[in-house]
Biotite code that builds the C-alpha atoms (Angstrom):
import biotite.structure as struc

atoms = struc.array([
    struc.Atom([-158.233, 171.731, 101.171], chain_id="A", res_id=1, res_name="MET", atom_name="CA", element="C"),
    struc.Atom([-157.832, 174.175, 104.061], chain_id="A", res_id=2, res_name="THR", atom_name="CA", element="C"),
    struc.Atom([-158.252, 177.943, 103.861], chain_id="A", res_id=3, res_name="ILE", atom_name="CA", element="C"),
    struc.Atom([-154.471, 178.321, 104.145], chain_id="A", res_id=4, res_name="GLY", atom_name="CA", element="C"),
    struc.Atom([-153.977, 176.002, 101.185], chain_id="A", res_id=5, res_name="GLU", atom_name="CA", element="C"),
    struc.Atom([-156.578, 177.923, 99.169], chain_id="A", res_id=6, res_name="ARG", atom_name="CA", element="C"),
    struc.Atom([-154.818, 181.238, 99.904], chain_id="A", res_id=7, res_name="ILE", atom_name="CA", element="C"),
    struc.Atom([-151.531, 179.683, 98.787], chain_id="A", res_id=8, res_name="LYS", atom_name="CA", element="C"),
    struc.Atom([-153.193, 178.386, 95.626], chain_id="A", res_id=9, res_name="ARG", atom_name="CA", element="C"),
    struc.Atom([-154.491, 181.872, 94.780], chain_id="A", res_id=10, res_name="VAL", atom_name="CA", element="C"),
    struc.Atom([-150.977, 183.247, 95.339], chain_id="A", res_id=11, res_name="ARG", atom_name="CA", element="C"),
    struc.Atom([-149.565, 180.724, 92.881], chain_id="A", res_id=12, res_name="GLY", atom_name="CA", element="C"),
    struc.Atom([-146.026, 181.601, 91.773], chain_id="A", res_id=13, res_name="GLU", atom_name="CA", element="C"),
    struc.Atom([-146.100, 185.137, 93.178], chain_id="A", res_id=14, res_name="ILE", atom_name="CA", element="C"),
    struc.Atom([-143.689, 185.609, 96.080], chain_id="A", res_id=15, res_name="SER", atom_name="CA", element="C"),
    struc.Atom([-145.201, 185.883, 99.528], chain_id="A", res_id=16, res_name="GLN", atom_name="CA", element="C"),
    struc.Atom([-143.746, 189.377, 99.899], chain_id="A", res_id=17, res_name="THR", atom_name="CA", element="C"),
    struc.Atom([-145.275, 190.742, 96.681], chain_id="A", res_id=18, res_name="LYS", atom_name="CA", element="C"),
    struc.Atom([-148.596, 188.989, 97.260], chain_id="A", res_id=19, res_name="PHE", atom_name="CA", element="C"),
    struc.Atom([-148.778, 190.293, 100.839], chain_id="A", res_id=20, res_name="ALA", atom_name="CA", element="C"),
    struc.Atom([-147.963, 193.837, 99.718], chain_id="A", res_id=21, res_name="GLU", atom_name="CA", element="C"),
    struc.Atom([-150.697, 193.705, 97.079], chain_id="A", res_id=22, res_name="SER", atom_name="CA", element="C"),
    struc.Atom([-153.177, 192.872, 99.834], chain_id="A", res_id=23, res_name="LEU", atom_name="CA", element="C"),
    struc.Atom([-151.887, 195.419, 102.353], chain_id="A", res_id=24, res_name="GLY", atom_name="CA", element="C"),
    struc.Atom([-150.389, 192.989, 104.873], chain_id="A", res_id=25, res_name="ILE", atom_name="CA", element="C"),
    struc.Atom([-146.860, 191.967, 105.807], chain_id="A", res_id=26, res_name="VAL", atom_name="CA", element="C"),
    struc.Atom([-145.248, 188.791, 104.509], chain_id="A", res_id=27, res_name="GLN", atom_name="CA", element="C"),
    struc.Atom([-145.135, 187.127, 107.975], chain_id="A", res_id=28, res_name="ARG", atom_name="CA", element="C"),
    struc.Atom([-148.893, 187.541, 108.370], chain_id="A", res_id=29, res_name="THR", atom_name="CA", element="C"),
    struc.Atom([-149.463, 185.920, 104.982], chain_id="A", res_id=30, res_name="LEU", atom_name="CA", element="C"),
    struc.Atom([-147.115, 183.074, 105.905], chain_id="A", res_id=31, res_name="ALA", atom_name="CA", element="C"),
    struc.Atom([-149.077, 182.531, 109.147], chain_id="A", res_id=32, res_name="ASN", atom_name="CA", element="C"),
    struc.Atom([-152.327, 182.424, 107.170], chain_id="A", res_id=33, res_name="TYR", atom_name="CA", element="C"),
    struc.Atom([-150.892, 179.882, 104.734], chain_id="A", res_id=34, res_name="GLU", atom_name="CA", element="C"),
    struc.Atom([-149.637, 177.555, 107.470], chain_id="A", res_id=35, res_name="ILE", atom_name="CA", element="C"),
    struc.Atom([-152.784, 178.260, 109.499], chain_id="A", res_id=36, res_name="GLU", atom_name="CA", element="C"),
    struc.Atom([-150.883, 179.523, 112.483], chain_id="A", res_id=37, res_name="LYS", atom_name="CA", element="C"),
    struc.Atom([-153.503, 182.277, 112.470], chain_id="A", res_id=38, res_name="SER", atom_name="CA", element="C"),
    struc.Atom([-156.773, 182.743, 110.639], chain_id="A", res_id=39, res_name="LEU", atom_name="CA", element="C"),
    struc.Atom([-157.363, 185.640, 108.228], chain_id="A", res_id=40, res_name="PRO", atom_name="CA", element="C"),
    struc.Atom([-159.987, 188.243, 109.041], chain_id="A", res_id=41, res_name="ASN", atom_name="CA", element="C"),
    struc.Atom([-162.977, 188.998, 106.851], chain_id="A", res_id=42, res_name="SER", atom_name="CA", element="C"),
    struc.Atom([-161.457, 192.237, 105.482], chain_id="A", res_id=43, res_name="VAL", atom_name="CA", element="C"),
    struc.Atom([-158.419, 190.339, 104.192], chain_id="A", res_id=44, res_name="PHE", atom_name="CA", element="C"),
    struc.Atom([-160.590, 187.619, 102.649], chain_id="A", res_id=45, res_name="LEU", atom_name="CA", element="C"),
    struc.Atom([-162.896, 190.133, 100.939], chain_id="A", res_id=46, res_name="ALA", atom_name="CA", element="C"),
    struc.Atom([-159.882, 192.040, 99.599], chain_id="A", res_id=47, res_name="ASN", atom_name="CA", element="C"),
    struc.Atom([-158.284, 188.823, 98.322], chain_id="A", res_id=48, res_name="LEU", atom_name="CA", element="C"),
    struc.Atom([-161.500, 187.706, 96.636], chain_id="A", res_id=49, res_name="ALA", atom_name="CA", element="C"),
    struc.Atom([-161.966, 191.072, 94.953], chain_id="A", res_id=50, res_name="GLN", atom_name="CA", element="C"),
    struc.Atom([-158.361, 191.700, 93.798], chain_id="A", res_id=51, res_name="LYS", atom_name="CA", element="C"),
    struc.Atom([-157.814, 188.210, 92.440], chain_id="A", res_id=52, res_name="TYR", atom_name="CA", element="C"),
    struc.Atom([-161.374, 187.515, 91.190], chain_id="A", res_id=53, res_name="SER", atom_name="CA", element="C"),
    struc.Atom([-161.730, 184.539, 93.496], chain_id="A", res_id=54, res_name="VAL", atom_name="CA", element="C"),
    struc.Atom([-165.120, 183.171, 94.464], chain_id="A", res_id=55, res_name="SER", atom_name="CA", element="C"),
    struc.Atom([-165.855, 183.947, 98.111], chain_id="A", res_id=56, res_name="SER", atom_name="CA", element="C"),
    struc.Atom([-167.596, 180.612, 98.473], chain_id="A", res_id=57, res_name="GLU", atom_name="CA", element="C"),
    struc.Atom([-164.542, 178.760, 97.194], chain_id="A", res_id=58, res_name="TRP", atom_name="CA", element="C"),
    struc.Atom([-162.184, 180.814, 99.348], chain_id="A", res_id=59, res_name="LEU", atom_name="CA", element="C"),
    struc.Atom([-164.181, 180.326, 102.545], chain_id="A", res_id=60, res_name="LEU", atom_name="CA", element="C"),
    struc.Atom([-165.545, 176.821, 102.110], chain_id="A", res_id=61, res_name="PHE", atom_name="CA", element="C"),
    struc.Atom([-163.681, 175.248, 99.186], chain_id="A", res_id=62, res_name="GLY", atom_name="CA", element="C"),
    struc.Atom([-166.955, 174.875, 97.288], chain_id="A", res_id=63, res_name="GLU", atom_name="CA", element="C"),
    struc.Atom([-167.695, 175.835, 93.703], chain_id="A", res_id=64, res_name="GLY", atom_name="CA", element="C"),
    struc.Atom([-165.231, 177.170, 91.147], chain_id="A", res_id=65, res_name="PRO", atom_name="CA", element="C"),
    struc.Atom([-162.122, 178.985, 92.314], chain_id="A", res_id=66, res_name="MET", atom_name="CA", element="C"),
    struc.Atom([-162.385, 181.932, 89.915], chain_id="A", res_id=67, res_name="LYS", atom_name="CA", element="C"),
    struc.Atom([-165.469, 184.004, 89.766], chain_id="A", res_id=68, res_name="ARG", atom_name="CA", element="C"),
    struc.Atom([-166.711, 184.985, 86.360], chain_id="A", res_id=69, res_name="GLU", atom_name="CA", element="C"),
    struc.Atom([-166.636, 188.720, 85.786], chain_id="A", res_id=70, res_name="GLU", atom_name="CA", element="C"),
    struc.Atom([-169.964, 189.626, 84.280], chain_id="A", res_id=71, res_name="GLY", atom_name="CA", element="C"),
    struc.Atom([-171.452, 193.108, 83.999], chain_id="A", res_id=72, res_name="PRO", atom_name="CA", element="C"),
    struc.Atom([-173.473, 192.611, 87.186], chain_id="A", res_id=73, res_name="GLU", atom_name="CA", element="C"),
    struc.Atom([-170.409, 191.465, 89.140], chain_id="A", res_id=74, res_name="GLN", atom_name="CA", element="C"),
    struc.Atom([-168.216, 194.268, 87.888], chain_id="A", res_id=75, res_name="ALA", atom_name="CA", element="C"),
    struc.Atom([-170.320, 196.674, 89.948], chain_id="A", res_id=76, res_name="ARG", atom_name="CA", element="C"),
    struc.Atom([-169.413, 194.856, 93.167], chain_id="A", res_id=77, res_name="GLY", atom_name="CA", element="C"),
    struc.Atom([-170.272, 191.827, 95.226], chain_id="A", res_id=78, res_name="ALA", atom_name="CA", element="C"),
    struc.Atom([-173.672, 190.244, 94.760], chain_id="A", res_id=79, res_name="THR", atom_name="CA", element="C"),
    struc.Atom([-176.051, 189.848, 97.668], chain_id="A", res_id=80, res_name="GLN", atom_name="CA", element="C"),
    struc.Atom([-175.288, 186.118, 97.738], chain_id="A", res_id=81, res_name="GLU", atom_name="CA", element="C"),
    struc.Atom([-171.537, 186.770, 97.926], chain_id="A", res_id=82, res_name="GLU", atom_name="CA", element="C"),
    struc.Atom([-172.085, 189.321, 100.680], chain_id="A", res_id=83, res_name="THR", atom_name="CA", element="C"),
    struc.Atom([-174.146, 186.806, 102.647], chain_id="A", res_id=84, res_name="GLN", atom_name="CA", element="C"),
    struc.Atom([-171.542, 184.119, 102.026], chain_id="A", res_id=85, res_name="THR", atom_name="CA", element="C"),
    struc.Atom([-168.785, 186.454, 103.224], chain_id="A", res_id=86, res_name="ALA", atom_name="CA", element="C"),
    struc.Atom([-170.817, 187.344, 106.320], chain_id="A", res_id=87, res_name="ALA", atom_name="CA", element="C"),
    struc.Atom([-171.460, 183.666, 106.989], chain_id="A", res_id=88, res_name="SER", atom_name="CA", element="C"),
    struc.Atom([-167.760, 182.932, 106.541], chain_id="A", res_id=89, res_name="GLY", atom_name="CA", element="C"),
    struc.Atom([-166.903, 185.798, 108.844], chain_id="A", res_id=90, res_name="SER", atom_name="CA", element="C"),
    struc.Atom([-169.231, 184.365, 111.489], chain_id="A", res_id=91, res_name="ASN", atom_name="CA", element="C"),
    struc.Atom([-167.674, 180.935, 111.043], chain_id="A", res_id=92, res_name="GLU", atom_name="CA", element="C"),
    struc.Atom([-164.189, 182.405, 111.370], chain_id="A", res_id=93, res_name="LEU", atom_name="CA", element="C"),
    struc.Atom([-165.177, 184.207, 114.575], chain_id="A", res_id=94, res_name="GLU", atom_name="CA", element="C"),
    struc.Atom([-166.639, 180.973, 115.928], chain_id="A", res_id=95, res_name="TYR", atom_name="CA", element="C"),
    struc.Atom([-163.405, 179.142, 115.047], chain_id="A", res_id=96, res_name="LEU", atom_name="CA", element="C"),
    struc.Atom([-161.327, 181.864, 116.670], chain_id="A", res_id=97, res_name="ARG", atom_name="CA", element="C"),
    struc.Atom([-163.366, 181.616, 119.882], chain_id="A", res_id=98, res_name="GLN", atom_name="CA", element="C"),
    struc.Atom([-163.098, 177.842, 119.781], chain_id="A", res_id=99, res_name="ASP", atom_name="CA", element="C"),
    struc.Atom([-159.335, 178.224, 119.310], chain_id="A", res_id=100, res_name="ASN", atom_name="CA", element="C"),
    struc.Atom([-159.133, 180.562, 122.338], chain_id="A", res_id=101, res_name="ARG", atom_name="CA", element="C"),
    struc.Atom([-161.145, 178.101, 124.433], chain_id="A", res_id=102, res_name="ASP", atom_name="CA", element="C"),
    struc.Atom([-158.938, 175.195, 123.388], chain_id="A", res_id=103, res_name="LEU", atom_name="CA", element="C"),
    struc.Atom([-155.806, 177.181, 124.203], chain_id="A", res_id=104, res_name="ARG", atom_name="CA", element="C"),
    struc.Atom([-157.188, 177.940, 127.674], chain_id="A", res_id=105, res_name="GLN", atom_name="CA", element="C"),
    struc.Atom([-158.018, 174.259, 128.185], chain_id="A", res_id=106, res_name="ASP", atom_name="CA", element="C"),
    struc.Atom([-154.509, 173.389, 127.030], chain_id="A", res_id=107, res_name="ASN", atom_name="CA", element="C"),
    struc.Atom([-152.964, 175.825, 129.548], chain_id="A", res_id=108, res_name="ARG", atom_name="CA", element="C"),
    struc.Atom([-155.052, 174.320, 132.344], chain_id="A", res_id=109, res_name="GLU", atom_name="CA", element="C"),
    struc.Atom([-154.093, 170.778, 131.337], chain_id="A", res_id=110, res_name="LEU", atom_name="CA", element="C"),
    struc.Atom([-150.411, 171.725, 131.247], chain_id="A", res_id=111, res_name="ARG", atom_name="CA", element="C"),
    struc.Atom([-150.638, 173.106, 134.781], chain_id="A", res_id=112, res_name="LEU", atom_name="CA", element="C"),
    struc.Atom([-152.453, 169.985, 135.957], chain_id="A", res_id=113, res_name="GLU", atom_name="CA", element="C"),
    struc.Atom([-149.844, 167.838, 134.210], chain_id="A", res_id=114, res_name="ASN", atom_name="CA", element="C"),
    struc.Atom([-147.072, 169.803, 135.934], chain_id="A", res_id=115, res_name="LYS", atom_name="CA", element="C"),
    struc.Atom([-148.729, 169.252, 139.322], chain_id="A", res_id=116, res_name="ASP", atom_name="CA", element="C"),
    struc.Atom([-149.190, 165.538, 138.634], chain_id="A", res_id=117, res_name="LEU", atom_name="CA", element="C"),
    struc.Atom([-145.557, 165.165, 137.590], chain_id="A", res_id=118, res_name="ARG", atom_name="CA", element="C"),
    struc.Atom([-144.445, 166.819, 140.814], chain_id="A", res_id=119, res_name="GLN", atom_name="CA", element="C"),
    struc.Atom([-146.734, 164.549, 142.811], chain_id="A", res_id=120, res_name="GLU", atom_name="CA", element="C"),
    struc.Atom([-145.303, 161.558, 140.937], chain_id="A", res_id=121, res_name="ASN", atom_name="CA", element="C"),
    struc.Atom([-141.727, 162.659, 141.775], chain_id="A", res_id=122, res_name="ARG", atom_name="CA", element="C"),
    struc.Atom([-142.680, 163.111, 145.425], chain_id="A", res_id=123, res_name="ASP", atom_name="CA", element="C"),
    struc.Atom([-144.266, 159.659, 145.556], chain_id="A", res_id=124, res_name="LEU", atom_name="CA", element="C"),
    struc.Atom([-141.210, 158.075, 143.948], chain_id="A", res_id=125, res_name="ARG", atom_name="CA", element="C"),
    struc.Atom([-138.964, 159.756, 146.506], chain_id="A", res_id=126, res_name="ASP", atom_name="CA", element="C"),
    struc.Atom([-141.198, 158.575, 149.324], chain_id="A", res_id=127, res_name="GLU", atom_name="CA", element="C"),
    struc.Atom([-141.230, 155.063, 147.872], chain_id="A", res_id=128, res_name="ASN", atom_name="CA", element="C"),
    struc.Atom([-137.422, 155.076, 147.611], chain_id="A", res_id=129, res_name="ARG", atom_name="CA", element="C"),
    struc.Atom([-137.105, 156.210, 151.225], chain_id="A", res_id=130, res_name="GLN", atom_name="CA", element="C"),
    struc.Atom([-139.503, 153.522, 152.403], chain_id="A", res_id=131, res_name="LEU", atom_name="CA", element="C"),
    struc.Atom([-137.550, 150.840, 150.546], chain_id="A", res_id=132, res_name="ARG", atom_name="CA", element="C"),
    struc.Atom([-134.274, 152.030, 152.045], chain_id="A", res_id=133, res_name="GLU", atom_name="CA", element="C"),
    struc.Atom([-135.842, 152.115, 155.479], chain_id="A", res_id=134, res_name="SER", atom_name="CA", element="C"),
    struc.Atom([-137.235, 148.636, 154.938], chain_id="A", res_id=135, res_name="GLN", atom_name="CA", element="C"),
    struc.Atom([-133.777, 147.337, 153.919], chain_id="A", res_id=136, res_name="LYS", atom_name="CA", element="C"),
    struc.Atom([-132.222, 148.854, 157.026], chain_id="A", res_id=137, res_name="GLN", atom_name="CA", element="C"),
    struc.Atom([-134.939, 147.395, 159.276], chain_id="A", res_id=138, res_name="ASN", atom_name="CA", element="C"),
    struc.Atom([-134.687, 144.036, 157.557], chain_id="A", res_id=139, res_name="HIS", atom_name="CA", element="C"),
    struc.Atom([-131.369, 143.236, 159.251], chain_id="A", res_id=140, res_name="PHE", atom_name="CA", element="C"),
    struc.Atom([-131.937, 145.261, 162.426], chain_id="A", res_id=141, res_name="ALA", atom_name="CA", element="C"),
    struc.Atom([-132.013, 143.464, 165.814], chain_id="A", res_id=142, res_name="PRO", atom_name="CA", element="C"),
    struc.Atom([-135.454, 142.225, 166.784], chain_id="A", res_id=143, res_name="LYS", atom_name="CA", element="C"),
    struc.Atom([-136.929, 142.364, 170.236], chain_id="A", res_id=144, res_name="THR", atom_name="CA", element="C"),
    struc.Atom([-135.393, 139.992, 172.776], chain_id="A", res_id=145, res_name="GLU", atom_name="CA", element="C"),
    struc.Atom([-136.930, 136.570, 172.790], chain_id="A", res_id=146, res_name="GLN", atom_name="CA", element="C"),
    struc.Atom([-135.943, 134.197, 175.593], chain_id="A", res_id=147, res_name="ASN", atom_name="CA", element="C"),
    struc.Atom([-133.300, 136.672, 176.822], chain_id="A", res_id=148, res_name="ASP", atom_name="CA", element="C"),
    struc.Atom([-131.252, 136.493, 173.592], chain_id="A", res_id=149, res_name="SER", atom_name="CA", element="C"),
    struc.Atom([-130.876, 138.955, 170.731], chain_id="A", res_id=150, res_name="ALA", atom_name="CA", element="C"),
    struc.Atom([-131.845, 137.748, 167.303], chain_id="A", res_id=151, res_name="SER", atom_name="CA", element="C"),
    struc.Atom([-132.120, 139.125, 163.794], chain_id="A", res_id=152, res_name="TYR", atom_name="CA", element="C"),
    struc.Atom([-134.155, 138.186, 160.793], chain_id="A", res_id=153, res_name="SER", atom_name="CA", element="C"),
    struc.Atom([-133.361, 138.046, 157.103], chain_id="A", res_id=154, res_name="THR", atom_name="CA", element="C"),
    struc.Atom([-137.037, 137.848, 156.339], chain_id="A", res_id=155, res_name="GLY", atom_name="CA", element="C"),
    struc.Atom([-136.974, 134.066, 155.847], chain_id="A", res_id=156, res_name="LYS", atom_name="CA", element="C"),
    struc.Atom([-135.068, 132.708, 158.812], chain_id="A", res_id=157, res_name="ASP", atom_name="CA", element="C"),
    struc.Atom([-134.477, 133.973, 162.314], chain_id="A", res_id=158, res_name="GLN", atom_name="CA", element="C"),
    struc.Atom([-131.037, 133.556, 163.842], chain_id="A", res_id=159, res_name="TYR", atom_name="CA", element="C"),
    struc.Atom([-129.974, 133.735, 167.464], chain_id="A", res_id=160, res_name="ASP", atom_name="CA", element="C"),
    struc.Atom([-127.004, 136.040, 167.955], chain_id="A", res_id=161, res_name="LEU", atom_name="CA", element="C"),
    struc.Atom([-125.777, 133.849, 170.804], chain_id="A", res_id=162, res_name="ASN", atom_name="CA", element="C"),
    struc.Atom([-125.001, 131.023, 168.385], chain_id="A", res_id=163, res_name="GLY", atom_name="CA", element="C"),
    struc.Atom([-127.999, 128.818, 169.035], chain_id="A", res_id=164, res_name="ALA", atom_name="CA", element="C"),
    struc.Atom([-129.736, 127.259, 166.056], chain_id="A", res_id=165, res_name="SER", atom_name="CA", element="C"),
    struc.Atom([-133.100, 128.602, 164.970], chain_id="A", res_id=166, res_name="PRO", atom_name="CA", element="C"),
    struc.Atom([-136.168, 127.204, 166.777], chain_id="A", res_id=167, res_name="PRO", atom_name="CA", element="C"),
])
């Protein structure tokens, strides 16, 4: 299950608009998180985990139980383990964001290279077409004079234009 799917699962039957408002974001941002068009930041994830009593470990990694048990020690705030898990998740998210930026840059470069290669392909096809047309025109063009008579070639046989049979 992806982080977007886990966020959607926490939301449950609540509308995206109401759920987003409860977390201090706009509905479009929440929708982008759920479809993983963008990744949520650590502040959003911490807020979500706290408001909806969701385990940070489950939210970030999909491990352990979804709901965190509210005991007296947890009511006072996040435990050291949860804080470390959130920090680790935040680091992982930053790594994924950087990786995403790098992949987007690679994608842009590949698109430009692809565009250049397509243009080169079109140019080569045009050149090939011109060469074929030129070859067709030269195929039936008069050849140099042999024995003082003009001749032409169809590529297989040579014919004398003066009516003589081929040699």
